Backbone atoms as SQL, in Angstrom:
CREATE TABLE atoms (id INTEGER PRIMARY KEY, chain TEXT, resi INTEGER, resn TEXT, atom TEXT, x REAL, y REAL, z REAL);
INSERT INTO atoms VALUES
  (1, 'A', 1, 'MET', 'N', -23.159, 11.284, -40.981),
  (2, 'A', 1, 'MET', 'CA', -22.021, 11.372, -40.483),
  (3, 'A', 1, 'MET', 'C', -20.586, 11.354, -40.707),
  (4, 'A', 2, 'LYS', 'N', -19.640, 12.320, -40.329),
  (5, 'A', 2, 'LYS', 'CA', -18.408, 12.007, -40.875),
  (6, 'A', 2, 'LYS', 'C', -17.103, 11.823, -39.723),
  (7, 'A', 3, 'LYS', 'N', -16.576, 10.811, -39.569),
  (8, 'A', 3, 'LYS', 'CA', -15.486, 10.838, -38.343),
  (9, 'A', 3, 'LYS', 'C', -14.236, 11.499, -38.942),
  (10, 'A', 4, 'THR', 'N', -13.691, 12.238, -37.704),
  (11, 'A', 4, 'THR', 'CA', -12.456, 13.018, -38.293),
  (12, 'A', 4, 'THR', 'C', -11.534, 12.726, -37.009),
  (13, 'A', 5, 'ASN', 'N', -10.594, 13.508, -37.308),
  (14, 'A', 5, 'ASN', 'CA', -9.113, 13.539, -36.082),
  (15, 'A', 5, 'ASN', 'C', -8.943, 15.310, -35.670),
  (16, 'A', 6, 'ILE', 'N', -8.874, 15.252, -34.194),
  (17, 'A', 6, 'ILE', 'CA', -8.622, 16.365, -33.919),
  (18, 'A', 6, 'ILE', 'C', -7.536, 17.472, -34.459),
  (19, 'A', 7, 'PHE', 'N', -6.506, 16.181, -34.345),
  (20, 'A', 7, 'PHE', 'CA', -4.984, 16.519, -35.025),
  (21, 'A', 7, 'PHE', 'C', -4.871, 16.494, -36.432),
  (22, 'A', 8, 'LYS', 'N', -5.838, 16.281, -37.019),
  (23, 'A', 8, 'LYS', 'CA', -5.384, 16.332, -38.473),
  (24, 'A', 8, 'LYS', 'C', -5.493, 17.488, -39.050),
  (25, 'A', 9, 'ALA', 'N', -4.859, 17.607, -40.631),
  (26, 'A', 9, 'ALA', 'CA', -5.044, 18.851, -41.195),
  (27, 'A', 9, 'ALA', 'C', -4.128, 19.868, -39.975),
  (28, 'A', 10, 'ILE', 'N', -3.049, 19.520, -39.420),
  (29, 'A', 10, 'ILE', 'CA', -2.290, 20.930, -38.637),
  (30, 'A', 10, 'ILE', 'C', -1.565, 21.465, -39.547),
  (31, 'A', 11, 'GLN', 'N', -1.257, 22.787, -40.273),
  (32, 'A', 11, 'GLN', 'CA', -0.430, 23.136, -40.966),
  (33, 'A', 11, 'GLN', 'C', 1.017, 22.802, -40.163),
  (34, 'A', 12, 'LYS', 'N', 1.920, 22.787, -41.059),
  (35, 'A', 12, 'LYS', 'CA', 3.160, 22.740, -40.524),
  (36, 'A', 12, 'LYS', 'C', 4.048, 23.543, -40.184),
  (37, 'A', 13, 'ASP', 'N', 3.747, 24.757, -40.901),
  (38, 'A', 13, 'ASP', 'CA', 4.289, 26.242, -40.556),
  (39, 'A', 13, 'ASP', 'C', 2.958, 26.999, -39.949),
  (40, 'A', 14, 'LEU', 'N', 3.174, 27.699, -38.899),
  (41, 'A', 14, 'LEU', 'CA', 1.883, 28.197, -38.284),
  (42, 'A', 14, 'LEU', 'C', 2.614, 29.698, -38.443),
  (43, 'A', 15, 'LYS', 'N', 2.474, 30.599, -39.252),
  (44, 'A', 15, 'LYS', 'CA', 2.380, 32.108, -39.363),
  (45, 'A', 15, 'LYS', 'C', 1.586, 32.710, -38.499),
  (46, 'A', 16, 'GLU', 'N', 0.477, 32.108, -38.768),
  (47, 'A', 16, 'GLU', 'CA', -0.736, 32.737, -37.367),
  (48, 'A', 16, 'GLU', 'C', -1.098, 31.690, -36.725),
  (49, 'A', 17, 'GLU', 'N', -1.689, 32.274, -35.365),
  (50, 'A', 17, 'GLU', 'CA', -2.342, 30.824, -34.740),
  (51, 'A', 17, 'GLU', 'C', -3.961, 30.777, -35.938),
  (52, 'A', 18, 'LEU', 'N', -3.966, 29.443, -35.556),
  (53, 'A', 18, 'LEU', 'CA', -5.062, 28.730, -36.121),
  (54, 'A', 18, 'LEU', 'C', -6.357, 28.161, -35.653),
  (55, 'A', 19, 'PHE', 'N', -7.484, 29.122, -36.159),
  (56, 'A', 19, 'PHE', 'CA', -8.745, 28.683, -35.284),
  (57, 'A', 19, 'PHE', 'C', -9.559, 27.801, -36.198),
  (58, 'A', 20, 'GLU', 'N', -10.275, 26.932, -35.925),
  (59, 'A', 20, 'GLU', 'CA', -11.094, 25.521, -36.879),
  (60, 'A', 20, 'GLU', 'C', -11.955, 25.619, -36.022),
  (61, 'A', 21, 'GLN', 'N', -13.146, 26.289, -36.207),
  (62, 'A', 21, 'GLN', 'CA', -14.906, 26.003, -35.899),
  (63, 'A', 21, 'GLN', 'C', -15.113, 24.167, -36.045),
  (64, 'A', 22, 'LEU', 'N', -15.377, 23.454, -35.241),
  (65, 'A', 22, 'LEU', 'CA', -16.075, 22.311, -34.935),
  (66, 'A', 22, 'LEU', 'C', -17.111, 21.679, -35.334),
  (67, 'A', 23, 'LEU', 'N', -18.132, 22.490, -34.387),
  (68, 'A', 23, 'LEU', 'CA', -19.196, 22.734, -34.128),
  (69, 'A', 23, 'LEU', 'C', -19.923, 24.160, -34.010),
  (70, 'A', 24, 'CYS', 'N', -21.079, 24.781, -34.349),
  (71, 'A', 24, 'CYS', 'CA', -21.811, 25.062, -33.674),
  (72, 'A', 24, 'CYS', 'C', -22.863, 25.743, -33.541),
  (73, 'A', 25, 'THR', 'N', -23.690, 25.959, -33.051),
  (74, 'A', 25, 'THR', 'CA', -25.341, 25.847, -32.855),
  (75, 'A', 25, 'THR', 'C', -25.510, 27.156, -31.988),
  (76, 'A', 26, 'ASN', 'N', -27.072, 27.646, -31.723),
  (77, 'A', 26, 'ASN', 'CA', -26.998, 28.548, -31.039),
  (78, 'A', 26, 'ASN', 'C', -26.691, 29.005, -29.716),
  (79, 'A', 27, 'ASP', 'N', -26.463, 27.542, -28.979),
  (80, 'A', 27, 'ASP', 'CA', -25.962, 27.927, -27.963),
  (81, 'A', 27, 'ASP', 'C', -24.781, 27.103, -27.362),
  (82, 'A', 28, 'LEU', 'N', -23.828, 26.787, -28.601),
  (83, 'A', 28, 'LEU', 'CA', -22.888, 26.087, -28.325),
  (84, 'A', 28, 'LEU', 'C', -21.808, 26.007, -29.449),
  (85, 'A', 29, 'LYS', 'N', -20.594, 26.349, -28.964),
  (86, 'A', 29, 'LYS', 'CA', -19.559, 26.432, -30.397),
  (87, 'A', 29, 'LYS', 'C', -18.441, 25.460, -29.869),
  (88, 'A', 30, 'ILE', 'N', -17.925, 24.904, -30.657),
  (89, 'A', 30, 'ILE', 'CA', -16.872, 23.604, -30.240),
  (90, 'A', 30, 'ILE', 'C', -15.713, 24.193, -31.145),
  (91, 'A', 31, 'GLN', 'N', -14.516, 24.608, -30.640),
  (92, 'A', 31, 'GLN', 'CA', -13.400, 25.501, -31.860),
  (93, 'A', 31, 'GLN', 'C', -12.346, 24.723, -31.479),
  (94, 'A', 32, 'LYS', 'N', -11.206, 23.891, -32.284),
  (95, 'A', 32, 'LYS', 'CA', -9.841, 23.980, -32.208),
  (96, 'A', 32, 'LYS', 'C', -8.909, 25.200, -32.410),
  (97, 'A', 33, 'ILE', 'N', -7.911, 25.474, -31.636),
  (98, 'A', 33, 'ILE', 'CA', -6.974, 26.327, -31.811),
  (99, 'A', 33, 'ILE', 'C', -5.572, 25.892, -32.050),
  (100, 'A', 34, 'VAL', 'N', -4.921, 26.271, -32.644),
  (101, 'A', 34, 'VAL', 'CA', -3.372, 25.732, -32.641),
  (102, 'A', 34, 'VAL', 'C', -2.568, 26.719, -32.684),
  (103, 'A', 35, 'SER', 'N', -1.561, 27.207, -31.663),
  (104, 'A', 35, 'SER', 'CA', -0.589, 27.986, -31.475),
  (105, 'A', 35, 'SER', 'C', 0.519, 27.491, -31.254),
  (106, 'A', 36, 'LYS', 'N', 1.576, 28.301, -31.667),
  (107, 'A', 36, 'LYS', 'CA', 3.074, 28.262, -31.746),
  (108, 'A', 36, 'LYS', 'C', 3.927, 28.974, -31.174),
  (109, 'A', 37, 'GLY', 'N', 4.423, 29.730, -30.033),
  (110, 'A', 37, 'GLY', 'CA', 4.311, 30.772, -29.950),
  (111, 'A', 37, 'GLY', 'C', 3.583, 32.162, -29.451),
  (112, 'A', 38, 'HIS', 'N', 2.014, 31.583, -30.181),
  (113, 'A', 38, 'HIS', 'CA', 1.039, 32.790, -30.770),
  (114, 'A', 38, 'HIS', 'C', 0.621, 33.185, -28.923),
  (115, 'A', 39, 'THR', 'N', 0.552, 34.765, -28.978),
  (116, 'A', 39, 'THR', 'CA', -0.141, 35.067, -27.666),
  (117, 'A', 39, 'THR', 'C', -1.577, 35.934, -27.863),
  (118, 'A', 40, 'SER', 'N', -2.156, 35.960, -27.014),
  (119, 'A', 40, 'SER', 'CA', -3.576, 36.956, -27.386),
  (120, 'A', 40, 'SER', 'C', -3.035, 38.574, -27.752),
  (121, 'A', 41, 'PRO', 'N', -3.742, 39.052, -28.736),
  (122, 'A', 41, 'PRO', 'CA', -3.542, 40.367, -29.173),
  (123, 'A', 41, 'PRO', 'C', -3.200, 41.402, -28.047),
  (124, 'A', 42, 'LYS', 'N', -2.180, 42.473, -28.206),
  (125, 'A', 42, 'LYS', 'CA', -1.562, 42.816, -27.391),
  (126, 'A', 42, 'LYS', 'C', -2.507, 44.266, -27.051),
  (127, 'A', 43, 'SER', 'N', -3.567, 44.399, -27.518),
  (128, 'A', 43, 'SER', 'CA', -4.553, 45.619, -27.807),
  (129, 'A', 43, 'SER', 'C', -5.374, 44.973, -26.838),
  (130, 'A', 44, 'GLY', 'N', -5.457, 44.239, -25.808),
  (131, 'A', 44, 'GLY', 'CA', -6.672, 44.068, -24.929),
  (132, 'A', 44, 'GLY', 'C', -6.533, 42.645, -24.744),
  (133, 'A', 45, 'TRP', 'N', -7.827, 42.738, -23.602),
  (134, 'A', 45, 'TRP', 'CA', -8.125, 41.075, -23.017),
  (135, 'A', 45, 'TRP', 'C', -9.329, 40.663, -23.563),
  (136, 'A', 46, 'TYR', 'N', -9.360, 39.693, -23.845),
  (137, 'A', 46, 'TYR', 'CA', -10.660, 38.685, -24.241),
  (138, 'A', 46, 'TYR', 'C', -11.742, 39.120, -23.126),
  (139, 'A', 47, 'ASN', 'N', -12.877, 39.271, -23.408),
  (140, 'A', 47, 'ASN', 'CA', -14.133, 39.740, -22.853),
  (141, 'A', 47, 'ASN', 'C', -15.541, 39.137, -23.496),
  (142, 'A', 48, 'GLN', 'N', -15.522, 37.679, -23.054),
  (143, 'A', 48, 'GLN', 'CA', -16.681, 37.212, -23.805),
  (144, 'A', 48, 'GLN', 'C', -17.859, 37.105, -23.159),
  (145, 'A', 49, 'ASN', 'N', -19.085, 37.152, -23.977),
  (146, 'A', 49, 'ASN', 'CA', -20.552, 36.928, -23.603),
  (147, 'A', 49, 'ASN', 'C', -20.635, 35.539, -23.531),
  (148, 'A', 50, 'GLU', 'N', -19.795, 34.692, -23.686),
  (149, 'A', 50, 'GLU', 'CA', -19.944, 33.420, -23.386),
  (150, 'A', 50, 'GLU', 'C', -18.933, 32.562, -22.279),
  (151, 'A', 51, 'ASN', 'N', -19.487, 31.739, -21.921),
  (152, 'A', 51, 'ASN', 'CA', -18.718, 30.913, -20.547),
  (153, 'A', 51, 'ASN', 'C', -17.577, 30.114, -21.958),
  (154, 'A', 52, 'GLU', 'N', -16.685, 30.013, -21.335),
  (155, 'A', 52, 'GLU', 'CA', -15.538, 29.282, -22.062),
  (156, 'A', 52, 'GLU', 'C', -14.813, 28.355, -21.316),
  (157, 'A', 53, 'TRP', 'N', -14.783, 27.049, -22.115),
  (158, 'A', 53, 'TRP', 'CA', -14.369, 26.086, -21.189),
  (159, 'A', 53, 'TRP', 'C', -12.799, 25.438, -22.171),
  (160, 'A', 54, 'VAL', 'N', -11.704, 25.206, -21.556),
  (161, 'A', 54, 'VAL', 'CA', -10.791, 24.997, -22.358),
  (162, 'A', 54, 'VAL', 'C', -9.782, 24.261, -21.837),
  (163, 'A', 55, 'MET', 'N', -9.304, 23.499, -23.209),
  (164, 'A', 55, 'MET', 'CA', -8.197, 22.357, -22.499),
  (165, 'A', 55, 'MET', 'C', -7.049, 22.665, -23.494),
  (166, 'A', 56, 'VAL', 'N', -5.805, 21.650, -22.875),
  (167, 'A', 56, 'VAL', 'CA', -4.455, 21.675, -23.474),
  (168, 'A', 56, 'VAL', 'C', -4.652, 20.497, -23.954),
  (169, 'A', 57, 'LEU', 'N', -4.809, 19.810, -25.510),
  (170, 'A', 57, 'LEU', 'CA', -4.768, 18.416, -25.832),
  (171, 'A', 57, 'LEU', 'C', -3.377, 18.008, -26.241),
  (172, 'A', 58, 'LYS', 'N', -2.759, 19.256, -26.407),
  (173, 'A', 58, 'LYS', 'CA', -0.657, 19.027, -26.525),
  (174, 'A', 58, 'LYS', 'C', -0.209, 20.422, -26.582),
  (175, 'A', 59, 'GLY', 'N', 1.036, 20.302, -25.679),
  (176, 'A', 59, 'GLY', 'CA', 1.739, 21.378, -25.386),
  (177, 'A', 59, 'GLY', 'C', 1.548, 21.837, -24.386),
  (178, 'A', 60, 'GLU', 'N', 2.073, 23.542, -24.081),
  (179, 'A', 60, 'GLU', 'CA', 1.724, 24.249, -22.951),
  (180, 'A', 60, 'GLU', 'C', 1.479, 25.887, -23.538),
  (181, 'A', 61, 'ALA', 'N', 0.464, 26.281, -22.503),
  (182, 'A', 61, 'ALA', 'CA', 0.510, 27.405, -22.118),
  (183, 'A', 61, 'ALA', 'C', 0.167, 28.122, -21.113),
  (184, 'A', 62, 'VAL', 'N', -0.033, 29.985, -20.665),
  (185, 'A', 62, 'VAL', 'CA', -0.428, 30.007, -19.755),
  (186, 'A', 62, 'VAL', 'C', -1.127, 31.075, -20.169),
  (187, 'A', 63, 'LEU', 'N', -2.043, 30.889, -19.173),
  (188, 'A', 63, 'LEU', 'CA', -3.500, 32.195, -19.342),
  (189, 'A', 63, 'LEU', 'C', -3.293, 33.248, -18.282),
  (190, 'A', 64, 'SER', 'N', -3.684, 34.190, -18.477),
  (191, 'A', 64, 'SER', 'CA', -3.337, 35.268, -17.554),
  (192, 'A', 64, 'SER', 'C', -4.773, 36.202, -17.851),
  (193, 'A', 65, 'PHE', 'N', -4.995, 36.109, -16.024),
  (194, 'A', 65, 'PHE', 'CA', -6.557, 37.176, -15.859),
  (195, 'A', 65, 'PHE', 'C', -6.149, 38.452, -15.265),
  (196, 'A', 66, 'LYS', 'N', -7.171, 39.456, -16.092),
  (197, 'A', 66, 'LYS', 'CA', -7.055, 41.047, -15.270),
  (198, 'A', 66, 'LYS', 'C', -6.997, 40.957, -13.997),
  (199, 'A', 67, 'ASN', 'N', -8.065, 40.324, -13.218),
  (200, 'A', 67, 'ASN', 'CA', -8.273, 40.424, -11.926),
  (201, 'A', 67, 'ASN', 'C', -7.900, 39.491, -10.985),
  (202, 'A', 68, 'ASN', 'N', -6.612, 39.163, -11.355),
  (203, 'A', 68, 'ASN', 'CA', -5.902, 38.051, -10.608),
  (204, 'A', 68, 'ASN', 'C', -4.471, 38.200, -11.231),
  (205, 'A', 69, 'LYS', 'N', -3.569, 38.374, -9.657),
  (206, 'A', 69, 'LYS', 'CA', -2.198, 38.536, -10.211),
  (207, 'A', 69, 'LYS', 'C', -1.084, 37.037, -10.715),
  (208, 'A', 70, 'LYS', 'N', -1.626, 36.089, -10.277),
  (209, 'A', 70, 'LYS', 'CA', -1.091, 34.847, -10.501),
  (210, 'A', 70, 'LYS', 'C', -1.460, 34.104, -12.176),
  (211, 'A', 71, 'ASP', 'N', -0.699, 33.736, -12.793),
  (212, 'A', 71, 'ASP', 'CA', -1.240, 33.247, -14.063),
  (213, 'A', 71, 'ASP', 'C', -1.273, 31.960, -13.894),
  (214, 'A', 72, 'ILE', 'N', -2.204, 30.919, -15.250),
  (215, 'A', 72, 'ILE', 'CA', -2.214, 29.600, -14.700),
  (216, 'A', 72, 'ILE', 'C', -1.423, 28.926, -15.883),
  (217, 'A', 73, 'THR', 'N', -0.427, 28.221, -15.775),
  (218, 'A', 73, 'THR', 'CA', 0.183, 27.513, -16.879),
  (219, 'A', 73, 'THR', 'C', -0.959, 26.019, -16.789),
  (220, 'A', 74, 'LEU', 'N', -0.894, 25.777, -18.413),
  (221, 'A', 74, 'LEU', 'CA', -1.737, 24.798, -18.547),
  (222, 'A', 74, 'LEU', 'C', -1.090, 23.749, -19.331),
  (223, 'A', 75, 'LYS', 'N', -1.264, 22.372, -18.792),
  (224, 'A', 75, 'LYS', 'CA', -0.064, 21.438, -19.849),
  (225, 'A', 75, 'LYS', 'C', -0.821, 20.808, -20.378),
  (226, 'A', 76, 'LYS', 'N', -0.857, 19.699, -21.291),
  (227, 'A', 76, 'LYS', 'CA', -1.350, 18.489, -22.039),
  (228, 'A', 76, 'LYS', 'C', -2.366, 17.749, -20.492),
  (229, 'A', 77, 'GLY', 'N', -3.701, 18.304, -21.333),
  (230, 'A', 77, 'GLY', 'CA', -4.415, 16.998, -20.381),
  (231, 'A', 77, 'GLY', 'C', -5.506, 18.551, -19.280),
  (232, 'A', 78, 'ASP', 'N', -4.355, 19.430, -19.241),
  (233, 'A', 78, 'ASP', 'CA', -5.371, 20.403, -18.221),
  (234, 'A', 78, 'ASP', 'C', -6.291, 21.145, -18.916),
  (235, 'A', 79, 'PHE', 'N', -7.322, 21.569, -18.084),
  (236, 'A', 79, 'PHE', 'CA', -8.945, 22.511, -18.386),
  (237, 'A', 79, 'PHE', 'C', -9.000, 23.100, -17.278),
  (238, 'A', 80, 'ILE', 'N', -9.581, 24.256, -18.119),
  (239, 'A', 80, 'ILE', 'CA', -10.638, 25.287, -17.052),
  (240, 'A', 80, 'ILE', 'C', -11.776, 25.778, -17.478),
  (241, 'A', 81, 'ASN', 'N', -12.519, 26.132, -16.813),
  (242, 'A', 81, 'ASN', 'CA', -13.542, 27.266, -17.051),
  (243, 'A', 81, 'ASN', 'C', -13.688, 28.572, -16.312),
  (244, 'A', 82, 'ILE', 'N', -13.772, 29.232, -17.773),
  (245, 'A', 82, 'ILE', 'CA', -13.976, 30.760, -17.837),
  (246, 'A', 82, 'ILE', 'C', -15.133, 31.262, -17.979),
  (247, 'A', 83, 'PRO', 'N', -15.900, 31.936, -16.657),
  (248, 'A', 83, 'PRO', 'CA', -16.727, 32.415, -16.941),
  (249, 'A', 83, 'PRO', 'C', -16.948, 33.636, -17.735),
  (250, 'A', 84, 'ALA', 'N', -18.401, 33.741, -18.330),
  (251, 'A', 84, 'ALA', 'CA', -18.041, 34.875, -19.310),
  (252, 'A', 84, 'ALA', 'C', -18.253, 36.381, -18.601),
  (253, 'A', 85, 'LYS', 'N', -17.790, 36.847, -19.092),
  (254, 'A', 85, 'LYS', 'CA', -17.126, 38.094, -18.927),
  (255, 'A', 85, 'LYS', 'C', -15.831, 38.504, -17.797),
  (256, 'A', 86, 'VAL', 'N', -15.186, 37.072, -17.601),
  (257, 'A', 86, 'VAL', 'CA', -14.193, 37.270, -17.116),
  (258, 'A', 86, 'VAL', 'C', -12.867, 37.822, -17.990),
  (259, 'A', 87, 'LYS', 'N', -12.053, 38.893, -17.859),
  (260, 'A', 87, 'LYS', 'CA', -10.794, 39.255, -18.341),
  (261, 'A', 87, 'LYS', 'C', -9.714, 38.314, -19.050),
  (262, 'A', 88, 'HIS', 'N', -9.233, 37.623, -19.833),
  (263, 'A', 88, 'HIS', 'CA', -8.300, 37.119, -19.760),
  (264, 'A', 88, 'HIS', 'C', -7.596, 37.183, -21.090),
  (265, 'A', 89, 'LYS', 'N', -6.368, 36.288, -21.157),
  (266, 'A', 89, 'LYS', 'CA', -5.470, 36.538, -22.464),
  (267, 'A', 89, 'LYS', 'C', -4.157, 35.472, -21.926),
  (268, 'A', 90, 'VAL', 'N', -4.194, 34.778, -23.544),
  (269, 'A', 90, 'VAL', 'CA', -3.108, 33.687, -23.549),
  (270, 'A', 90, 'VAL', 'C', -1.650, 34.736, -23.385),
  (271, 'A', 91, 'SER', 'N', -1.169, 34.585, -22.568),
  (272, 'A', 91, 'SER', 'CA', 0.159, 35.368, -22.352),
  (273, 'A', 91, 'SER', 'C', 1.374, 34.659, -22.930),
  (274, 'A', 92, 'TRP', 'N', 1.421, 33.097, -23.027),
  (275, 'A', 92, 'TRP', 'CA', 2.532, 32.574, -23.730),
  (276, 'A', 92, 'TRP', 'C', 2.154, 30.989, -24.284),
  (277, 'A', 93, 'THR', 'N', 2.881, 30.737, -25.419),
  (278, 'A', 93, 'THR', 'CA', 3.167, 29.465, -25.451),
  (279, 'A', 93, 'THR', 'C', 3.996, 28.923, -26.011),
  (280, 'A', 94, 'LYS', 'N', 4.317, 27.776, -25.876),
  (281, 'A', 94, 'LYS', 'CA', 5.526, 27.043, -26.505),
  (282, 'A', 94, 'LYS', 'C', 5.860, 27.214, -28.207),
  (283, 'A', 95, 'PRO', 'N', 7.062, 28.551, -27.918),
  (284, 'A', 95, 'PRO', 'CA', 7.437, 28.459, -29.197),
  (285, 'A', 95, 'PRO', 'C', 7.926, 27.943, -30.288),
  (286, 'A', 96, 'ASN', 'N', 8.563, 26.883, -29.857),
  (287, 'A', 96, 'ASN', 'CA', 9.213, 25.765, -30.650),
  (288, 'A', 96, 'ASN', 'C', 8.235, 24.382, -31.025),
  (289, 'A', 97, 'LYS', 'N', 7.114, 24.013, -30.035),
  (290, 'A', 97, 'LYS', 'CA', 5.958, 23.104, -30.167),
  (291, 'A', 97, 'LYS', 'C', 4.314, 23.795, -30.555),
  (292, 'A', 98, 'LYS', 'N', 3.815, 22.932, -30.944),
  (293, 'A', 98, 'LYS', 'CA', 2.755, 23.248, -31.523),
  (294, 'A', 98, 'LYS', 'C', 1.754, 23.090, -29.691),
  (295, 'A', 99, 'THR', 'N', 0.921, 24.225, -29.689),
  (296, 'A', 99, 'THR', 'CA', -0.181, 23.975, -28.376),
  (297, 'A', 99, 'THR', 'C', -1.431, 23.492, -29.292),
  (298, 'A', 100, 'VAL', 'N', -2.195, 22.360, -28.749),
  (299, 'A', 100, 'VAL', 'CA', -3.291, 22.482, -29.489),
  (300, 'A', 100, 'VAL', 'C', -4.286, 22.218, -28.718),
  (301, 'A', 101, 'TRP', 'N', -5.548, 23.142, -28.576),
  (302, 'A', 101, 'TRP', 'CA', -6.617, 23.654, -27.890),
  (303, 'A', 101, 'TRP', 'C', -7.892, 23.249, -28.104),
  (304, 'A', 102, 'LEU', 'N', -8.704, 22.763, -27.269),
  (305, 'A', 102, 'LEU', 'CA', -10.156, 22.467, -27.384),
  (306, 'A', 102, 'LEU', 'C', -10.898, 23.091, -26.549),
  (307, 'A', 103, 'ALA', 'N', -11.712, 24.277, -27.301),
  (308, 'A', 103, 'ALA', 'CA', -12.410, 25.363, -26.641),
  (309, 'A', 103, 'ALA', 'C', -13.837, 25.445, -26.943),
  (310, 'A', 104, 'ILE', 'N', -14.864, 25.099, -25.995),
  (311, 'A', 104, 'ILE', 'CA', -16.238, 25.234, -25.912),
  (312, 'A', 104, 'ILE', 'C', -16.593, 26.490, -25.420),
  (313, 'A', 105, 'TYR', 'N', -17.483, 27.238, -25.978),
  (314, 'A', 105, 'TYR', 'CA', -18.386, 28.241, -25.851),
  (315, 'A', 105, 'TYR', 'C', -19.711, 28.015, -25.429),
  (316, 'A', 106, 'TYR', 'N', -20.190, 28.582, -24.448),
  (317, 'A', 106, 'TYR', 'CA', -21.345, 28.168, -24.154),
  (318, 'A', 106, 'TYR', 'C', -22.289, 29.108, -23.237),
  (319, 'A', 107, 'LYS', 'N', -23.492, 28.817, -22.980),
  (320, 'A', 107, 'LYS', 'CA', -24.118, 30.112, -22.403),
  (321, 'A', 107, 'LYS', 'C', -24.751, 29.745, -21.067);
């Protein structure tokens, strides 16, 4: 067993959004995501086969859902469960501060 910290090894300058896999099994994936002004690709919506539970540990972000006119703002400590096949995207993250996410994908 090895102890680590979710805030460890976060690059100072983030030219691209950081995705770090923390744990992966057949039925579960846990990922750290770090954004700094990053948003989802302009090409479309995430449409995943797994459910996604996501929490903002630090920073702030806005999620948009294709079939919902109201965006959802997530601040430090806020979390949401996104069922599989629900089309969504990150439409905004703080441009001058890192947003650290914990994402859990499960079947």
